[in-house]
ROKE-234944 format. One line per 3 residues: number of its first residue (from 1); their letters; for each residue x, y negated, z of N, C-alpha, C, O. Coordinates in steps of 0.2 Angstrom, whole numbers, plus 5000, padded with zeros to 4 digits. Atoms other than C-alpha are relative to their C-alpha. Layout:
# residues N
NUM> a> X/Y/Z/X/Y/Z/X/Y/Z/X/Y/Z; ...
//
This chain:
# residues 281
1> xxx> 5000/5000/4992/4652/5001/4847/5004/5007/5002/5002/5012/4999; 4996/4994/4999/4664/5013/4855/4996/5005/5005/4991/5004/5007; 5003/4995/4995/4661/5028/4867/4994/5004/4998/4990/5006/5003
4> xxx> 5006/4997/5001/4648/5037/4857/4999/5007/5003/4994/5010/5003; 5000/4993/4998/4654/5054/4863/4999/5001/5008/4998/5006/5010; 5000/4999/4993/4652/5050/4882/4993/4999/5002/4990/4993/5001
7> xxx> 5006/5001/4998/4635/5052/4890/5000/4996/5006/5004/4996/5010; 5001/5005/4995/4629/5039/4902/4998/5003/5007/4993/5007/5007; 5002/4997/4993/4629/5044/4921/5000/4994/5005/4997/4995/5010
10> xxx> 5001/5005/4995/4631/5027/4929/4994/4996/4998/4990/4997/4993; 5006/5004/5001/4617/5014/4931/4999/4996/5006/5001/4997/5012; 5002/5004/4994/4609/5001/4942/4995/5003/5004/4993/5009/5002
13> xxx> 5005/4997/4996/4596/5004/4955/4994/5003/4996/4992/5008/4997; 5006/4998/5004/4582/5005/4942/5003/5006/4995/4999/5011/4994; 4998/4996/5004/4593/5015/4930/5002/5007/5003/5002/5012/4999
16> xxx> 4999/4993/4997/4597/5029/4943/4994/5004/5001/4994/5010/5002; 5006/4997/4998/4579/5033/4947/4998/5005/4995/4995/5003/4990; 5003/4994/5005/4575/5050/4939/5004/5001/4994/5002/5005/4990
19> xxx> 4996/5001/5007/4588/5046/4925/5003/5007/4998/5004/5008/4992; 4996/4994/5001/4597/5063/4927/4996/5006/4999/4999/5011/4996; 5004/4994/5000/4583/5075/4929/4995/5000/4994/4992/5005/4993
22> xxx> 5005/5000/5005/4571/5069/4915/5004/5000/4993/5009/4997/4992; 4997/5001/5007/4575/5072/4896/4998/4994/4997/4993/4990/4999; 5001/5006/5003/4575/5058/4885/4993/5000/4997/4991/5005/4994
25> xxx> 5007/5000/5003/4557/5053/4880/5000/5000/4993/4995/5003/4990; 5000/4999/5007/4561/5051/4862/4999/5007/4997/4996/5008/4992; 5001/4994/5003/4563/5069/4860/4994/5004/5001/4992/5009/4998
28> xxx> 5006/4997/4999/4546/5073/4867/4994/4995/4999/4989/4996/5001; 5005/5005/5001/4536/5058/4860/4994/5003/4997/4988/5001/4997; 5006/4997/5003/4525/5070/4850/4995/5002/5005/4989/5004/5003
31> xxx> 5005/4998/4995/4517/5075/4866/4997/4994/5004/4994/4995/5009; 5002/5006/4997/4513/5057/4870/4992/4998/5000/4989/5003/4998; 5008/5001/5000/4496/5048/4872/4997/4999/4993/5001/5000/4988
34> xxx> 5003/5001/5006/4484/5044/4858/5003/4995/4996/5007/4991/4998; 4997/5004/5004/4489/5035/4843/4997/4993/5001/4991/4991/5002; 5002/5007/4999/4489/5016/4846/4997/4997/4994/4999/4999/4988
37> xxx> 5003/5004/5005/4479/5004/4835/5003/4993/5000/5002/4989/5004; 4997/5007/5000/4489/4989/4829/4995/4994/4999/4997/4989/5001; 5005/5005/5001/4474/4980/4823/4997/4996/5006/4995/4991/5005
40> xxx> 5003/5003/4994/4468/4977/4840/5005/4999/5006/5003/4997/5011; 4994/5001/4995/4485/4975/4849/5001/4992/5000/5002/4989/4995; 4999/5007/4999/4488/4958/4856/5007/4998/4998/5009/4992/4997
43> xxx> 4992/5001/5002/4507/4960/4851/5001/4999/4993/5006/4998/4991; 5000/4999/5007/4503/4962/4833/5004/4993/4997/5008/4994/4992; 4996/5006/5003/4509/4943/4829/5007/5000/5001/5011/4997/4998
46> xxx> 4993/5000/4998/4526/4947/4837/5003/5007/4998/5009/5008/5000; 4998/4993/5002/4528/4965/4830/5001/5001/4993/5000/4996/4989; 4999/4999/5007/4532/4973/4814/4994/4999/4995/4995/4996/4990
49> xxx> 5006/5002/5005/4514/4972/4806/4998/4993/5000/4993/4992/4997; 5002/5006/5000/4514/4954/4809/4999/4997/4993/5004/4998/4988; 5002/5003/5007/4506/4945/4793/4998/5005/4995/4997/5003/4989
52> xxx> 5003/4996/5005/4500/4961/4785/4993/4999/4999/4989/4998/5004; 5008/5001/5002/4483/4960/4776/4997/5007/5003/5000/5012/5005; 5003/4994/4997/4470/4973/4782/5002/5007/4997/5002/5011/5001
55> xxx> 4998/4994/5003/4474/4986/4769/5007/5003/5002/5008/5008/5004; 4993/4999/4998/4493/4985/4773/5000/5002/5007/5004/5007/5009; 5000/4999/4992/4489/4985/4792/4998/5007/5001/5000/5011/5005
58> xxx> 5002/4993/4999/4479/5001/4790/5005/5005/4998/5006/5011/5001; 4995/4995/5002/4493/5010/4781/5005/5000/5005/5008/5005/5006; 4995/5000/4995/4505/5004/4794/4998/5004/5006/5002/5008/5009
61> xxx> 5003/4996/4994/4494/5011/4808/5001/5007/4999/5002/5011/5004; 5000/4993/5002/4494/5028/4799/5007/5003/5001/5008/5009/5001; 4993/4997/4999/4513/5029/4801/5002/4999/5007/5008/5002/5009
64> xxx> 4998/5001/4993/4514/5024/4819/4998/5007/5004/4992/5009/5004; 5001/4994/4997/4515/5040/4829/4998/4998/5008/4995/4993/5009; 5003/5001/4993/4510/5042/4848/5005/4995/5003/5010/4993/5002
67> xxx> 4996/5004/4996/4516/5030/4861/5001/5004/5007/4997/5008/5008; 4998/4997/4994/4524/5035/4877/5001/4995/5006/5003/4989/5005; 4998/5004/4994/4525/5028/4895/5006/5003/5003/5007/5009/5004
70> xxx> 4994/4998/4997/4541/5028/4904/5000/4998/5007/4998/4992/5009; 4999/5002/4993/4544/5028/4923/5006/4996/5001/5011/4997/4997; 4994/5004/4999/4557/5016/4930/5006/5005/5000/5006/5010/5004
73> xxx> 4994/4995/5000/4574/5024/4927/5000/5005/4994/5005/5008/4993; 5000/4995/5005/4568/5035/4913/5003/4998/4993/5002/4992/4991; 4996/5002/5006/4578/5036/4897/4995/5001/4994/4991/5006/4993
76> xxx> 5004/4999/5006/4569/5033/4880/5005/5004/4995/5002/5009/4992; 4995/4996/5004/4585/5040/4871/5007/4999/5004/5008/4994/5008; 4993/5000/4997/4603/5043/4876/5006/5000/4995/5005/5001/4989
79> xxx> 4995/5000/5004/4620/5041/4869/5001/5006/4996/5001/5012/4999; 4999/4994/5004/4623/5053/4855/4994/5003/4997/4995/5008/4993; 5006/4997/5003/4605/5057/4851/5000/4998/4993/5002/4992/4991
82> xxx> 5001/5002/5006/4601/5057/4833/4995/4995/4999/4990/4995/5002; 5004/5006/5001/4593/5042/4826/4994/5003/4995/4996/5005/4989; 5005/4998/5005/4576/5046/4818/4994/4994/5000/4990/4994/4995
85> xxx> 5006/5004/4999/4564/5032/4824/5002/4993/5003/5007/4993/5007; 5000/5006/4996/4562/5014/4830/4995/5000/5005/4990/5004/5004; 5005/5000/4995/4552/5010/4845/4998/4992/5002/5003/4988/5003
88> xxx> 5003/5007/4998/4541/4994/4849/4998/5000/5007/4995/5005/5009; 5002/5000/4993/4540/4989/4867/4993/4997/5001/4991/4992/4999; 5007/5002/4998/4521/4988/4872/5000/4996/5006/4996/4991/5007
91> xxx> 5000/5002/4993/4523/4985/4890/5007/5000/5004/5011/5005/5002; 4994/4998/4996/4537/4983/4903/5007/4997/4997/5006/4992/4993; 4993/5002/5002/4556/4980/4899/5005/5006/5001/5005/5009/5006
94> xxx> 4995/4995/5000/4570/4991/4895/5007/4997/4999/5008/4991/4996; 4993/5003/5002/4589/4989/4894/5004/5006/4996/5002/5012/4997; 4995/4995/5003/4602/4997/4883/5007/4999/5003/5009/4993/5004
97> xxx> 4993/5000/4997/4619/5001/4890/5004/5006/4998/5001/5011/4996; 4995/4994/5002/4634/5012/4887/5005/5000/5006/5007/4995/5009; 4995/4999/4995/4647/5019/4899/5007/5002/4996/5007/5006/4992
100> xxx> 4993/4999/5003/4666/5018/4894/5003/5006/5003/5001/5009/5008; 4996/4994/4998/4679/5032/4896/5002/4999/5007/5004/5004/5011; 4998/5001/4993/4683/5024/4913/4994/5000/5005/4995/4999/5011
103> xxx> 5006/5000/4996/4665/5026/4919/4997/4993/5002/4992/4993/5006; 5003/5006/4999/4661/5008/4919/4994/4999/4995/4994/5000/4989; 5006/5002/5004/4643/5003/4913/5000/4993/4997/5002/4989/5000
106> xxx> 5000/5007/5004/4641/4989/4900/4992/4999/4998/4990/5003/4994; 5007/5001/5003/4623/4982/4898/5001/4996/4994/5004/4991/4993; 5000/5003/5007/4621/4978/4880/4995/4995/4998/4996/4990/4995
109> xxx> 5006/5005/5002/4604/4970/4879/4994/5002/5005/4994/5008/5008; 5006/4998/4997/4587/4969/4887/4995/4999/4995/4995/4995/4990; 5006/4999/5005/4571/4973/4877/4994/4999/5003/4991/5002/5008
112> xxx> 5006/5002/4997/4555/4964/4881/4994/5002/4995/4995/5004/4990; 5006/4999/5004/4537/4966/4875/5000/4997/4993/5002/4991/4992; 5000/5002/5007/4535/4965/4856/5006/5001/4997/5006/5000/4991
115> xxx> 4994/4999/5003/4553/4969/4853/5001/5007/4997/4998/5012/5000; 4999/4994/5004/4560/4983/4842/5007/5003/5003/5012/4999/5004; 4994/4997/4997/4573/4995/4850/5002/5006/4995/4998/5010/4992
118> xxx> 4997/4995/5004/4585/5006/4840/5002/4998/4993/5005/5002/4989; 4998/5003/5007/4589/4995/4825/5007/5001/4999/5010/5002/4994; 4992/5000/5001/4608/4996/4829/5002/5007/4999/5008/5008/4998
121> xxx> 4999/4993/5001/4607/5015/4827/4999/5002/4992/5000/5008/4990; 5002/4999/5007/4602/5014/4808/5006/5002/4996/5007/5007/4993; 4993/4999/5003/4620/5013/4802/5003/5006/5002/5005/5011/4997
124> xxx> 4996/4994/4998/4629/5027/4812/4996/5006/5000/4998/5011/5000; 5005/4994/5000/4613/5038/4812/5000/5003/5006/4997/5009/5007; 5000/4997/4994/4615/5041/4830/5000/4994/5005/5003/4989/5004
127> xxx> 5000/5005/4995/4612/5031/4846/5007/4999/5004/5009/5004/5006; 4993/5001/4996/4628/5023/4854/4998/4997/5007/5003/4995/5010; 5002/5003/4993/4618/5017/4870/4995/5004/5002/4991/5007/4999
130> xxx> 5006/4998/4997/4606/5023/4882/4995/4995/5001/4997/4989/5001; 5005/5005/4999/4589/5015/4883/4996/5002/5006/4994/5008/5006; 5003/4998/4994/4582/5015/4900/4995/4995/5002/4996/4989/5002
133> xxx> 5005/5004/4998/4566/5008/4907/5002/4997/5007/5004/5001/5011; 4999/5003/4993/4568/4995/4921/4994/5000/5004/4995/5000/5010; 5007/5000/4996/4550/4995/4926/4996/5005/4996/4998/5007/4991
136> xxx> 5004/4996/5004/4536/5006/4921/4998/4996/4993/4996/4991/4993; 5001/5003/5007/4535/5003/4902/4997/5005/4995/4996/5011/4997; 5003/4995/5005/4527/5010/4886/5003/4997/4993/5004/4991/4992
139> xxx> 4997/5002/5007/4534/5010/4868/4996/5004/4995/4993/5010/4996; 5003/4997/5006/4526/5014/4851/5006/5003/4996/5011/5001/4995; 4995/4996/5004/4535/5027/4840/4999/4999/4993/4994/5000/4990
142> xxx> 5000/5002/5007/4539/5021/4823/5005/5004/4996/5011/5003/4996; 4995/4996/5004/4547/5035/4812/5003/4996/4995/5000/4993/4990; 4997/5005/5005/4560/5026/4802/5000/5002/4993/4999/4998/4989
145> xxx> 5001/4998/5007/4559/5036/4786/4994/4998/4997/4993/4996/4992; 5006/5002/5002/4541/5033/4785/4999/4992/4999/4996/4990/4995; 5001/5007/4999/4542/5015/4790/5004/4997/4994/5002/4992/4991
148> xxx> 4996/5003/5006/4556/5011/4777/4997/5002/4993/4998/4997/4989; 5003/4998/5007/4547/5020/4763/4994/4995/4999/4993/4993/4994; 5006/5005/5001/4531/5009/4767/5003/4993/4999/4999/4989/4995
151> xxx> 4997/5006/5002/4542/4994/4767/5002/4999/4993/5001/4993/4991; 4999/5001/5007/4547/4997/4749/4994/4999/4996/4994/4996/4991; 5006/5001/5003/4529/4997/4745/4996/4994/5002/4992/4991/4998
154> xxx> 5004/5006/4997/4523/4982/4756/5006/4995/5001/5009/4995/5006; 4995/5005/5000/4535/4967/4753/5000/4997/5007/5005/4995/5010; 5001/5004/4994/4528/4958/4769/5003/5004/5006/5006/5001/5011
157> xxx> 4997/4996/4995/4533/4973/4780/5008/5000/4999/5011/5000/5004; 4993/5000/5001/4551/4973/4772/5002/4993/5003/5008/4993/5006; 4998/5007/4997/4552/4954/4777/5000/5001/5008/5005/4999/5011
160> xxx> 5000/5000/4993/4547/4958/4795/5006/5005/5003/5008/5004/5008; 4994/4996/4998/4560/4972/4796/5007/4996/5000/5011/4997/5004; 4993/5004/5000/4574/4960/4790/5000/4995/5006/5005/4994/5009
163> xxx> 5001/5004/4994/4567/4948/4803/5002/5003/5006/5006/5000/5011; 4998/4996/4994/4569/4961/4816/5007/5001/5001/5010/5001/5006; 4992/4999/5000/4587/4965/4811/5003/4993/5002/5008/4993/5005
166> xxx> 4997/5006/4999/4591/4946/4811/4999/4998/5008/5004/4995/5011; 5001/5002/4992/4583/4944/4829/5005/5004/5004/5007/5002/5009; 4996/4996/4996/4593/4958/4835/5008/4997/5000/5011/4997/5005
169> xxx> 4993/5004/5001/4610/4950/4828/5000/4994/5004/5005/4993/5008; 5001/5006/4996/4604/4934/4836/5001/5001/5007/5005/4997/5010; 4999/4999/4993/4602/4941/4853/5006/5002/5002/5009/5001/5007
172> xxx> 4994/4997/4999/4618/4950/4852/5006/4995/5000/5011/4995/5004; 4995/5005/5001/4628/4935/4847/4999/4994/5004/5004/4990/5004; 5001/5007/4997/4620/4921/4857/5004/4999/5006/5006/4993/5008
175> xxx> 4996/5001/4994/4631/4924/4872/5008/5001/4999/5012/5001/5003; 4993/5000/5002/4647/4926/4862/5003/4993/5000/5001/4989/4997; 4997/5007/4999/4659/4912/4866/5003/4999/5007/5002/5003/5012
178> xxx> 4997/5002/4993/4669/4904/4880/4996/4995/5004/4997/4989/5004; 5005/5004/4997/4655/4898/4890/5001/5001/5008/5004/5005/5010; 4999/5000/4993/4655/4894/4909/4994/5005/5003/4989/5006/4999
181> xxx> 5005/4995/4997/4645/4905/4921/4993/4996/5001/4988/4999/5000; 5006/5004/4999/4632/4891/4924/4997/5000/4993/4991/5001/4993; 5003/5000/5007/4629/4890/4905/4997/5006/4998/4992/5007/4995
184> xxx> 5003/4993/5002/4627/4909/4903/4994/5001/5004/4989/5004/5001; 5006/4999/4997/4615/4910/4917/4994/4996/4999/4988/4998/4998; 5005/5004/5002/4605/4895/4912/4997/5002/4994/4991/5003/4993
187> xxx> 5002/4997/5006/4604/4902/4895/4996/5006/5000/4991/5007/4997; 5004/4993/4999/4598/4919/4901/4993/4998/5002/4988/5001/5000; 5006/5002/4997/4584/4911/4911/4995/4997/4994/4989/4998/4994
190> xxx> 5004/5003/5005/4578/4901/4896/4998/5005/4995/4993/5005/4992; 5002/4995/5004/4579/4916/4885/4994/5004/5002/4990/5006/4999; 5006/4996/4997/4568/4926/4897/4994/4996/5000/4988/4999/4999
193> xxx> 5006/5004/5001/4556/4912/4898/4997/5000/4993/4991/5000/4992; 5003/5000/5007/4554/4911/4879/4997/5007/4998/4992/5007/4995; 5003/4993/5002/4551/4930/4878/4994/5001/5004/4989/5004/5001
196> xxx> 5007/5000/4996/4538/4929/4892/4995/4996/4996/4989/4998/4995; 5004/5004/5003/4530/4915/4882/4997/5003/4994/4991/5003/4992; 5002/4996/5006/4530/4925/4866/4995/5006/5001/4991/5007/4997
199> xxx> 5004/4994/4999/4522/4940/4874/4993/4997/5004/4989/5002/5006; 5006/5002/4997/4508/4929/4881/5000/4998/5007/4995/4997/5010; 5000/5001/4993/4514/4926/4898/5002/4993/5002/5003/4989/4997
202> xxx> 4998/5006/4998/4519/4911/4908/5007/4999/4999/5011/5004/4999; 4993/5002/5001/4535/4902/4904/5004/4997/5006/5010/4997/5005; 4996/5003/4994/4540/4895/4921/4999/5005/5006/5003/5004/5011
205> xxx> 5000/4995/4995/4535/4910/4932/5002/5006/4998/4999/5010/4994; 4996/4994/5003/4547/4924/4929/5000/5005/5006/5003/5004/5011; 4999/4994/4996/4546/4941/4937/5005/5005/4997/5003/5008/4993
208> xxx> 4994/4997/5004/4563/4948/4932/4999/5008/5001/4999/5010/5007; 5000/4993/5000/4563/4967/4928/5007/5003/5002/5007/5008/5005; 4993/4998/4999/4582/4968/4929/5003/4997/5007/5001/4992/5010
211> xxx> 4996/5002/4994/4593/4967/4945/5005/4995/4998/5007/4994/4993; 4995/5005/5001/4605/4954/4948/5007/5003/4998/5011/5000/4994; 4994/4996/5002/4619/4967/4945/5000/5001/4992/5005/5000/4989
214> xxx> 5001/4999/5007/4612/4971/4928/5001/4993/4996/5004/4993/4991; 4999/5007/5003/4611/4952/4924/5007/4998/4999/5009/4996/4994; 4992/5002/5000/4629/4949/4929/5004/5004/4995/5008/5002/4991
217> xxx> 4997/4996/5005/4634/4964/4919/4999/4998/4993/5004/4997/4989; 5002/5002/5007/4625/4958/4903/5004/4993/4999/5006/4992/4993; 4997/5007/5002/4632/4940/4905/5008/5000/5001/5011/4995/5001
220> xxx> 4993/4999/4999/4650/4947/4909/5002/4996/5006/5007/4992/5006; 4998/5004/4994/4650/4939/4927/5000/5005/5006/4998/5011/5005; 5000/4997/4994/4652/4945/4944/4993/5000/5004/4990/4994/5003
223> xxx> 5007/5001/4997/4635/4949/4954/5001/4994/5005/4996/4991/5005; 5000/5006/4995/4641/4937/4968/5000/4993/4996/4997/4988/4999; 5001/5006/5003/4643/4924/4955/4993/4998/4998/4991/4992/4998
226> xxx> 5007/5001/5002/4626/4926/4948/4996/4997/5006/4992/4992/5006; 5003/5001/4994/4619/4925/4966/5002/4992/5002/4998/4989/5004; 4997/5007/4998/4630/4909/4970/4997/4995/4995/4995/4989/4998
229> xxx> 5003/5005/5005/4624/4900/4954/4992/4999/5001/4990/4993/5000; 5007/5001/4999/4606/4904/4957/4998/4995/5006/4994/4991/5006; 5000/5004/4994/4608/4896/4975/5001/4993/4998/4998/4988/5000
232> xxx> 4998/5007/5002/4616/4881/4967/4995/4997/4996/4993/4991/4996; 5006/5003/5004/4602/4879/4954/4994/4999/5005/4991/4994/5004; 5006/5001/4995/4589/4881/4968/5001/4993/5004/4997/4989/5005
235> xxx> 4998/5006/4995/4598/4867/4979/4999/4994/4995/4998/4989/4998; 5001/5006/5005/4598/4856/4963/4993/4998/4998/4992/4994/4994; 5007/5001/5002/4579/4858/4961/4999/5002/4993/4993/5001/4990
238> xxx> 5001/4997/5007/4581/4867/4944/4995/5006/5001/4991/5007/4996; 5004/4994/4999/4572/4883/4951/4999/5002/5007/5002/4999/5011; 5001/4998/4994/4565/4892/4965/5001/5008/5000/4998/5011/4996
241> xxx> 4998/4993/5001/4572/4910/4968/4998/5004/5006/4999/5002/5012; 5002/4995/4994/4564/4924/4979/5000/5007/4997/4996/5010/4994; 4998/4994/5003/4572/4940/4975/5000/5000/4993/5003/4996/4990
244> xxx> 5000/5000/5007/4567/4944/4957/4995/4995/4997/4994/4995/4991; 5005/5005/5002/4554/4931/4956/5003/4993/5000/5006/4990/5005; 4997/5006/5001/4560/4915/4948/4995/4995/4998/4992/4996/4993
247> xxx> 5005/5005/5003/4550/4899/4946/5005/4994/4997/5009/4992/5001; 4996/5005/5003/4558/4887/4934/4996/4993/5001/4991/4991/4999; 5002/5007/4998/4555/4869/4942/5002/4995/4995/4998/4990/4994
250> xxx> 4997/5005/5004/4565/4860/4929/5002/5003/4994/5008/5003/4993; 4998/4996/5006/4565/4870/4912/5005/4995/4996/5010/4998/4993; 4996/5005/5004/4572/4854/4903/5007/5000/5003/5012/4999/4999
253> xxx> 4993/5000/4998/4587/4853/4915/5004/5006/4999/5010/5006/4998; 4997/4994/5001/4591/4871/4913/5002/5001/4992/5007/5003/4990; 4998/5000/5007/4590/4869/4894/5006/4996/4998/5010/4997/4994
256> xxx> 4994/5004/5001/4602/4855/4895/5006/5003/5001/5011/5002/4998; 4993/4996/4998/4615/4866/4904/5001/5005/4994/5007/5006/4993; 4999/4994/5005/4612/4880/4891/5000/4998/4993/5002/5003/4989
259> xxx> 5000/5002/5007/4611/4870/4875/5006/5002/4996/5005/5004/4990; 4994/4998/5004/4629/4873/4870/5000/5007/4998/5004/5009/4994; 5000/4993/5002/4625/4892/4870/4995/5001/4995/4995/5007/4992
262> xxx> 5006/4999/5005/4610/4890/4858/5004/5000/4993/5006/4995/4991; 4997/5001/5006/4617/4895/4841/4997/4995/4995/5000/4993/4991; 5003/5005/5004/4604/4884/4833/5003/4993/5001/5005/4989/4997
265> xxx> 4997/5006/4999/4611/4869/4842/5007/5000/4998/5010/4994/4995; 4993/5000/5002/4629/4874/4838/5000/4999/4993/5005/4996/4990; 5000/5001/5007/4624/4874/4820/4996/4994/4998/4995/4992/4992
268> xxx> 5003/5007/5002/4616/4857/4821/4992/5001/4998/4990/4996/4994; 5007/4999/5002/4598/4864/4819/4996/4999/5006/4997/5001/5011; 5004/5002/4995/4584/4857/4829/4995/5006/5001/4992/5008/4997
271> xxx> 5005/4995/4999/4573/4870/4838/4996/4997/5006/4997/4992/5009; 5005/5002/4995/4558/4869/4850/5003/5000/5007/5007/5005/5008; 4997/5000/4993/4563/4864/4868/4994/5002/5005/4988/5002/5003
274> xxx> 5005/4998/4996/4554/4871/4883/4996/4994/5003/4998/4988/5002; 5004/5005/4998/4540/4861/4890/5003/4996/5006/5006/5000/5011; 4997/5004/4995/4545/4847/4902/4995/4999/5006/4989/5002/5005
277> xxx> 5005/5001/4995/4537/4843/4919/4994/4996/4998/4989/4997/5001; 5005/5005/5002/4527/4829/4911/4994/5004/4996/4989/5001/4996; 5005/4997/5004/4518/4841/4900/4998/5007/5003/4993/5010/5000
280> xx> 5003/4993/4997/4516/4857/4911/4994/4999/5003/4993/4994/5007; 5006/5001/4997/4499/4860/4917/5000/5003/5007/4995/5003/5010
//
């Protein structure tokens, strides 16, 4: 990824709030809240300690440092920061973004509850993107050296690390291709729905943390295009939109539009489809 030398100064409405006056949280995590307990966390099945036996889980818990809470617009880390740790999202949602030499912001990814942030910095040894909280969020601090050493001793943890790497690659490549604006937006909404479901939330009532500007940037579309397609989807009965609150009225219809963007479908692999109107409670 280019532009590691340039610090981010641009951002959306959430990214601007307090972003320039606060230091990156990663640098001060040692002063965070008390140590979290993975064994009682509802996110354990979707986080790195998934599948660990009690003894291995206790060892993993001892490597997890403090967790920190971020205000909307606050940085977890910035472009150029040295890579030392991974971070697991406990609550909220963050975006990673970079600013090119012409001052244009590029939204690279959104990170939801239960997901790992910072994997892409392992190879270069420094972060090439800013990580910014879109809403009030919290993250667990996972020192990479300690976690990687533990993974050599606990095969299941090594498996989960590889799965996290694969998930990151999947999320970054799923929008790659010559897709229409309708296909991109439908796929995005299905993706957010699936991530809400994995985190224990509803899959048809979505409270989006990101602005339409950020969504458009991520999908490589114009903001006006996103608004226009949302209106078209609403008129077609696929969804109901009220600012950032999106109700999926016909998930199967959205899935049909987005299916060509699903890497599993492109590979001829059958995957779980969203619940239909007939099965929704």
